[in-house]
C-alpha positions as CSV (number, residue, x, y, z in Angstrom):
1,M,129.5,-14.4,83.0
2,K,128.7,-16.5,80.1
3,Q,131.6,-18.6,78.8
4,S,132.6,-18.3,75.1
5,K,132.3,-21.1,72.9
6,K,135.3,-22.0,70.7
7,V,135.5,-22.3,66.9
8,L,138.3,-23.7,64.9
9,I,139.1,-21.7,61.7
10,I,140.9,-23.7,59.0
11,A,142.7,-21.3,57.0
12,Y,145.8,-21.5,54.9
13,L,146.7,-17.9,55.6
14,F,149.6,-17.5,53.1
15,P,148.1,-17.5,49.5
16,P,149.9,-15.5,46.7
17,I,149.9,-11.7,46.5
18,G,146.4,-10.4,46.5
19,G,145.1,-12.6,49.3
20,G,141.7,-11.3,50.0
21,G,141.2,-14.7,51.8
22,V,143.7,-13.7,54.4
23,Q,141.5,-10.6,55.0
24,R,138.1,-12.6,55.4
25,A,139.6,-15.1,57.8
26,L,141.5,-12.8,60.0
27,K,138.8,-10.1,60.1
28,M,136.1,-12.7,61.2
29,A,138.5,-14.0,63.8
30,K,139.1,-10.3,65.1
31,Y,135.6,-9.7,65.8
32,L,134.1,-13.2,66.7
33,G,135.1,-12.6,70.3
34,S,132.6,-9.7,70.5
35,F,129.7,-12.2,69.7
36,G,130.7,-14.9,72.2
37,W,133.1,-17.0,70.1
38,E,136.7,-17.7,70.9
39,P,138.5,-18.2,67.6
40,H,141.4,-20.7,67.0
41,I,143.2,-20.4,63.7
42,L,144.7,-23.5,62.1
43,T,147.3,-22.5,59.6
44,V,150.7,-23.1,58.2
45,E,154.1,-21.9,59.1
46,P,155.1,-18.9,57.0
47,E,158.8,-19.8,56.6
48,Y,158.5,-20.7,52.8
49,H,156.4,-17.7,51.9
50,V,158.1,-14.5,50.8
51,S,155.3,-12.2,49.5
52,L,153.5,-11.9,52.8
53,D,151.9,-9.0,54.8
54,H,152.7,-10.1,58.4
55,S,151.3,-6.7,59.6
56,L,147.8,-8.2,59.3
57,L,148.4,-10.7,62.2
58,T,149.3,-7.8,64.5
59,Q,145.6,-6.6,64.3
60,L,144.2,-9.7,66.0
61,P,143.1,-9.4,69.7
62,D,144.6,-11.6,72.4
63,D,141.7,-14.0,72.4
64,V,142.6,-15.2,68.9
65,V,144.9,-18.3,69.2
66,I,146.9,-19.2,66.2
67,H,148.0,-22.9,65.8
68,R,150.8,-23.3,63.2
69,T,151.9,-26.5,61.5
70,R,154.5,-27.4,59.0
71,E,153.9,-28.5,55.4
72,F,155.8,-31.0,53.2
73,S,158.0,-29.2,50.8
74,I,159.1,-30.9,47.5
75,G,161.9,-28.4,46.9
76,A,162.5,-24.7,46.2
77,P,163.0,-23.1,42.8
78,P,166.6,-22.6,41.8
79,A,166.6,-19.0,43.0
80,A,165.5,-20.0,46.5
81,A,167.9,-22.9,46.4
82,A,170.8,-20.6,45.6
83,A,169.7,-18.2,48.5
84,T,169.8,-20.9,51.0
85,T,173.3,-22.2,49.9
86,A,175.0,-18.9,49.2
87,V,178.5,-18.4,50.5
88,S,180.7,-15.4,50.6
89,S,183.0,-14.6,47.7
90,K,186.0,-15.5,49.8
91,Q,184.8,-19.1,50.3
92,Q,184.9,-22.1,48.0
93,E,181.5,-23.7,47.6
94,P,181.8,-27.4,48.3
95,D,181.3,-29.8,45.5
96,H,178.1,-31.5,47.2
97,V,176.4,-28.2,47.6
98,S,177.2,-27.2,44.0
99,L,175.7,-30.7,42.8
100,K,172.6,-30.3,45.0
101,G,171.8,-26.8,43.5
102,S,172.4,-28.2,40.0
103,I,170.0,-31.1,40.7
104,K,167.4,-28.8,42.1
105,A,167.8,-26.3,39.2
106,K,167.1,-29.2,36.7
107,L,164.2,-30.8,38.7
108,F,162.3,-27.7,39.6
109,P,160.9,-27.1,36.1
110,F,159.7,-30.6,35.9
111,L,158.0,-30.5,39.3
112,K,156.4,-27.1,38.3
113,Q,155.0,-28.6,35.1
114,S,153.8,-31.9,36.6
115,K,152.2,-30.6,39.7
116,K,148.8,-30.0,38.1
117,Y,148.6,-33.6,37.6
118,V,149.8,-34.6,41.1
119,L,149.0,-31.8,43.6
120,I,145.1,-32.1,43.8
121,P,143.1,-30.0,44.6
122,D,145.8,-27.5,44.9
123,D,149.5,-26.9,45.9
124,Q,148.7,-26.7,49.5
125,V,147.5,-30.4,49.7
126,L,151.0,-31.0,51.0
127,W,149.7,-29.4,54.2
128,F,147.0,-31.8,54.5
129,P,148.5,-34.5,56.9
130,Y,150.0,-32.0,59.2
131,A,146.8,-30.0,59.4
132,I,144.8,-33.0,60.3
133,K,147.2,-34.0,63.1
134,K,147.3,-30.5,64.6
135,G,143.6,-30.0,64.1
136,L,142.8,-33.0,66.1
137,E,145.2,-31.9,68.9
138,V,143.6,-28.4,69.1
139,I,140.0,-29.8,69.0
140,K,140.7,-32.1,72.0
141,Q,142.9,-29.7,74.0
142,H,140.8,-26.7,73.7
143,Q,137.3,-28.4,73.5
144,I,136.3,-26.8,70.2
145,D,132.6,-26.5,69.7
146,A,132.4,-25.9,65.8
147,M,134.7,-25.5,62.8
148,V,134.9,-23.2,59.8
149,S,137.1,-24.0,56.8
150,T,137.5,-21.3,54.2
151,S,138.9,-21.6,50.7
152,G,141.0,-21.2,48.6
153,P,142.9,-23.3,48.9
154,Y,140.3,-26.1,48.7
155,T,142.6,-28.2,50.6
156,N,141.2,-26.4,53.7
157,H,137.9,-28.0,53.0
158,L,139.4,-31.5,52.7
159,V,141.0,-30.8,56.1
160,G,137.4,-29.8,57.5
161,L,135.9,-33.0,56.0
162,S,138.5,-35.2,57.5
163,L,138.1,-33.4,61.1
164,K,134.3,-33.6,60.6
165,R,134.5,-37.3,60.1
166,K,136.7,-37.9,63.0
167,T,135.0,-35.7,65.6
168,G,131.4,-35.0,64.4
169,L,131.7,-31.3,65.1
170,P,129.4,-28.8,63.4
171,W,131.2,-27.6,60.3
172,I,130.7,-24.6,58.0
173,A,132.5,-24.8,54.6
174,D,133.1,-21.2,53.4
175,F,133.7,-20.7,49.7
176,R,135.2,-17.4,48.7
177,D,135.3,-18.7,45.1
178,P,133.6,-21.5,43.4
179,W,135.5,-24.7,43.1
180,T,134.6,-26.9,40.1
181,Q,132.6,-24.1,38.7
182,N,135.5,-21.6,38.9
183,M,136.3,-19.9,35.6
184,H,140.0,-20.7,36.3
185,R,140.3,-24.5,35.8
186,P,143.1,-26.9,34.8
187,G,141.2,-28.4,31.8
188,I,142.2,-32.0,32.7
189,A,139.2,-34.1,32.4
190,W,140.1,-36.8,34.9
191,R,141.3,-34.3,37.5
192,E,138.0,-32.2,37.1
193,S,135.9,-35.4,37.6
194,L,138.0,-36.2,40.7
195,E,137.7,-32.7,42.2
196,E,133.8,-32.7,41.5
197,R,133.6,-36.0,43.6
198,L,135.6,-34.3,46.3
199,E,133.6,-31.2,46.2
200,R,130.4,-33.2,46.5
201,K,131.6,-34.9,49.5
202,V,132.5,-31.6,51.1
203,L,129.1,-30.1,50.4
204,G,127.2,-33.1,51.4
205,E,128.9,-33.5,54.7
206,S,129.3,-30.0,55.9
207,D,126.4,-28.7,57.9
208,L,126.3,-25.3,56.1
209,L,127.7,-24.0,52.9
210,L,128.6,-20.3,53.3
211,T,129.7,-18.3,50.2
212,V,130.3,-14.6,49.2
213,T,127.8,-13.8,46.4
214,H,124.3,-14.7,45.6
215,S,125.3,-15.9,42.2
216,F,127.7,-18.4,43.7
217,A,125.0,-19.6,46.1
218,A,122.6,-20.2,43.2
219,N,125.3,-22.1,41.2
220,F,126.1,-24.2,44.1
221,Q,122.4,-25.1,44.6
222,K,121.9,-25.7,40.9
223,K,124.7,-28.3,40.7
224,F,124.7,-29.8,44.1
225,G,121.3,-29.0,45.5
226,N,120.6,-32.6,46.2
227,V,123.3,-32.9,48.8
228,I,123.6,-29.5,50.3
229,K,121.8,-29.1,53.7
230,R,121.9,-25.2,53.9
231,V,123.2,-22.3,52.0
232,E,124.0,-18.8,53.3
233,V,125.7,-15.7,51.9
234,I,128.0,-13.4,53.8
235,H,129.8,-11.0,51.5
236,N,133.4,-10.0,51.7
237,G,133.7,-6.5,53.1
238,F,136.0,-4.0,54.8
239,D,137.1,-3.0,58.4
240,P,136.5,0.7,59.1
241,E,139.4,0.5,61.7
242,D,141.9,0.0,58.9
243,Y,140.9,3.4,57.5
244,S,140.6,5.5,60.7
245,E,144.1,7.0,60.3
246,L,143.6,7.9,56.6
247,T,141.1,10.7,57.0
248,T,143.7,13.5,56.8
249,I,145.7,12.1,54.0
250,Q,145.5,14.0,50.8
251,G,147.0,13.6,47.2
252,D,148.4,15.8,44.7
253,P,145.7,18.5,44.0
254,Q,147.5,19.2,40.6
255,R,147.1,15.8,39.3
256,C,144.1,13.5,38.8
257,T,145.5,10.1,39.9
258,F,144.0,6.8,39.0
259,I,145.1,3.7,41.0
260,Y,144.7,0.1,40.6
261,T,145.7,-2.5,43.4
262,G,145.8,-6.1,42.6
263,I,147.0,-8.7,40.1
264,F,146.9,-8.5,36.2
265,Y,146.8,-11.7,34.1
266,K,145.3,-12.9,30.8
267,E,141.7,-12.3,31.5
268,R,142.3,-9.2,33.4
269,N,144.7,-6.5,32.1
270,P,144.9,-2.7,31.8
271,R,145.8,-2.4,28.1
272,L,142.6,-1.1,26.8
273,F,142.4,1.4,29.7
274,L,146.0,2.5,28.8
275,K,144.9,3.0,25.2
276,A,141.9,5.0,26.2
277,I,144.1,7.3,28.3
278,Y,146.5,7.7,25.4
279,Q,143.7,8.7,23.0
280,L,142.1,11.2,25.4
281,I,145.6,12.9,25.8
282,E,146.0,12.8,22.0
283,E,142.5,14.3,21.5
284,G,143.3,17.1,24.0
285,K,140.5,16.1,26.4
286,I,143.1,15.4,29.1
287,N,146.1,17.3,30.0
288,R,149.0,15.0,30.1
289,D,150.6,16.9,32.9
290,S,147.5,16.6,35.1
291,I,147.0,12.8,35.1
292,E,148.9,10.1,36.9
293,L,148.2,6.3,36.6
294,K,149.4,4.1,39.6
295,F,149.5,0.3,39.6
296,A,150.2,-1.6,42.9
297,G,150.5,-5.4,42.9
298,V,151.4,-7.5,40.0
299,F,151.5,-5.4,36.9
300,D,153.2,-8.2,34.7
301,Y,153.9,-11.6,36.1
302,P,157.6,-12.7,36.1
303,G,158.6,-13.6,32.5
304,Y,155.9,-11.6,30.9
305,T,156.0,-7.9,29.7
306,E,152.9,-7.3,27.7
307,N,151.5,-4.5,30.0
308,M,154.8,-2.8,30.2
309,D,155.3,-3.2,26.5
310,C,152.0,-1.4,26.0
311,V,153.0,1.5,28.3
312,R,156.1,1.9,26.2
313,E,154.4,1.5,23.0
314,L,151.9,4.3,23.9
315,G,154.7,6.4,25.3
316,L,153.1,6.7,28.6
317,E,156.2,6.1,30.7
318,D,155.9,9.6,32.3
319,V,152.2,8.9,33.1
320,V,152.3,5.4,34.5
321,K,153.9,4.6,37.8
322,V,154.3,0.9,38.9
323,L,154.5,0.5,42.6
324,G,155.0,-3.4,42.9
325,H,153.7,-5.3,46.0
326,L,152.9,-3.1,49.0
327,P,152.0,-4.0,52.6
328,H,148.3,-3.5,53.1
329,Q,148.4,-0.3,55.1
330,Q,150.8,1.3,52.6
331,A,148.4,0.3,49.8
332,L,145.5,1.9,51.6
333,V,147.5,5.1,51.9
334,E,148.2,5.2,48.2
335,M,144.5,4.6,47.4
336,K,143.5,7.5,49.9
337,K,145.9,9.7,48.1
338,S,144.4,8.8,44.7
339,D,141.4,10.5,43.1
340,I,139.9,7.6,41.0
341,L,140.0,3.9,42.2
342,L,140.3,1.6,39.1
343,L,138.5,-1.7,39.2
344,V,139.4,-4.1,36.2
345,G,137.2,-7.2,36.2
346,D,137.7,-10.5,34.3
347,T,136.2,-10.8,30.9
348,A,136.0,-14.6,30.9
349,P,132.3,-16.1,30.9
350,G,130.8,-16.1,34.4
351,S,132.9,-13.1,35.4
352,G,129.8,-11.1,36.5
353,D,129.2,-13.7,39.2
354,Y,132.4,-12.5,41.1
355,I,132.9,-9.5,43.4
356,P,136.6,-8.6,43.6
357,G,137.7,-8.0,47.2
358,K,139.2,-4.8,46.3
359,L,135.7,-3.3,45.7
360,F,135.1,-3.3,49.3
361,E,138.3,-1.6,50.1
362,Y,137.5,1.0,47.6
363,M,134.0,1.4,49.1
364,A,135.7,2.1,52.5
365,I,138.1,4.6,51.0
366,G,135.1,6.6,49.5
367,N,136.8,7.9,46.4
368,P,134.9,7.4,43.0
369,I,135.4,4.1,41.3
370,L,136.0,3.5,37.6
371,A,134.9,-0.2,37.1
372,L,135.8,-2.0,33.8
373,S,133.5,-4.9,34.7
374,L,131.0,-7.1,32.9
375,P,127.3,-6.7,34.3
376,G,126.8,-8.7,37.4
377,E,127.2,-8.6,41.3
378,S,129.9,-6.0,41.6
379,T,128.5,-3.6,39.0
380,A,125.1,-3.9,40.8
381,I,126.7,-2.7,44.1
382,I,128.6,0.1,42.4
383,E,125.3,1.4,41.0
384,K,123.2,0.8,44.0
385,Y,125.5,2.6,46.2
386,D,126.4,5.3,43.7
387,L,130.2,4.5,43.9
388,G,131.3,5.5,40.5
389,Q,131.2,4.7,36.8
390,V,130.7,1.3,35.2
391,V,131.9,0.7,31.7
392,N,132.1,-2.4,29.3
393,P,135.8,-3.6,29.8
394,A,135.8,-4.6,26.0
395,S,134.5,-1.2,24.7
396,L,137.2,1.4,24.2
397,E,134.6,4.2,23.6
398,E,132.9,3.4,27.0
399,I,136.1,3.3,28.8
400,K,137.0,6.7,27.4
401,S,133.6,8.2,28.4
402,G,133.9,6.9,31.9
403,V,137.5,8.2,32.3
404,L,136.4,11.6,30.9
405,A,133.4,11.8,33.2
406,L,135.4,11.2,36.3
407,Y,138.4,13.5,35.1
408,E,135.9,16.3,34.4
409,G,134.3,15.9,37.9
410,W,137.7,16.0,39.4
411,Q,138.4,19.3,37.6
412,K,135.2,20.8,38.7
413,L,136.0,20.0,42.4
414,N,139.5,21.5,41.9
415,G,141.0,18.2,43.2
416,M,138.8,18.0,46.3
417,V,137.3,14.6,47.2
418,P,133.5,14.5,46.3
419,S,131.1,14.1,49.2
420,T,129.5,10.9,50.1
421,D,126.6,12.4,51.9
422,G,123.2,11.0,50.7
423,R,124.7,7.7,49.6
424,P,122.8,4.5,51.1
425,S,124.6,2.9,54.2
426,T,127.1,0.2,53.3
427,S,127.2,-1.2,56.9
428,I,126.3,-4.6,55.7
429,Y,129.8,-4.8,54.2
430,E,131.6,-3.9,57.4
431,R,133.7,-6.8,58.9
432,K,132.3,-6.6,62.3
433,T,128.7,-6.8,61.1
434,Q,129.7,-9.8,59.1
435,A,131.4,-11.5,62.0
436,G,128.1,-11.1,63.9
437,M,126.3,-12.7,61.0
438,L,128.8,-15.7,61.2
439,A,128.4,-16.0,65.0
440,K,124.7,-16.1,64.5
441,L,125.1,-19.1,62.2
442,L,127.4,-20.8,64.6
443,D,125.0,-20.3,67.5
444,Q,122.2,-21.9,65.5
445,M,124.4,-25.0,64.7
446,T,125.5,-25.5,68.4
447,T,122.2,-24.9,70.3
């Protein structure tokens, strides 16, 4: 029997809520064994991360080895500090504990504000020295044949760069998002110049640049083509196994339910969509009692209330249901129970180059999608595979038309899920197929 080769996947597996990166890294690891590669994952201890979905790790087969390491911590926020020093109401808190908590409470806001000038390229750089040490141990002990670093965070690529220099192993740098061409940048000139130099080193010394959209690939080539050795695209995707138990789940046939799963922020918010729903109800085109809007994930970031304020101003409290953060499988159940899957894209320049990870989950669920997205890669996929309606996220009238078309389609089907027969195959977006594509690249690099 042919012995498997071994790959080290460098992946900081605990990003904030909405971590599509966790999905990509873990799903690649899950299926690489089927293609002759034994995955070893280098990641961080989860002890300081509270908004996590540990159920994803239980899906990994036994041949996936996870190597964990600590990270340096500069202190917890006041709430976390308070939680770790809490005492019962019958005890007197010692003076030194009280003083320590007070110092942390005063120091944390300063650290939070100053970190963009210190933690470069991202907050996870504090993991870097521990990752290097552990990575070298794993490479030597397990005789690793190749490496894959996947970002964000971009610190993962700095780990890959250092390990490449120390070991000479073939290395794939996988970018799920652009780095210095990202539309979300700090706006600090000297920092951006430094990060551009770091990115150039990563792209110049990696053996292959892998990314998730053809637009990203073209942009990398345009900016760094003189140093990049090779560029390939493997899209994000979905794992059909995650959906196998959802086939019998049904929603409320009396209500047309829209659902959004993910994070809202300045460039991506639901307020124009909410206004469209309000106007359609007021115009009598939608029955208020037959529509429901569900939002899972981050509806408003802590300290902000703009989206909920909009709900109240429009009087939609009885229509909107905010579910908060849900474990992945529970979120899938809510999607399956819903009739329309809402995709709200960014409106910043360059947004069309991005494909939201949730698009592939929606693709797997199979229910119609309403995409409030600028023209680009994601809208091309929706239109090519006949997945739903695409509307201009800045056009109230287009949003109303899209909502109404899907609502009337739901009415005609009496709440039944529309058939997907006749749609083009989407197998290229299945995680196992994509793991096979990655394995092929690794084979090419190690033969």
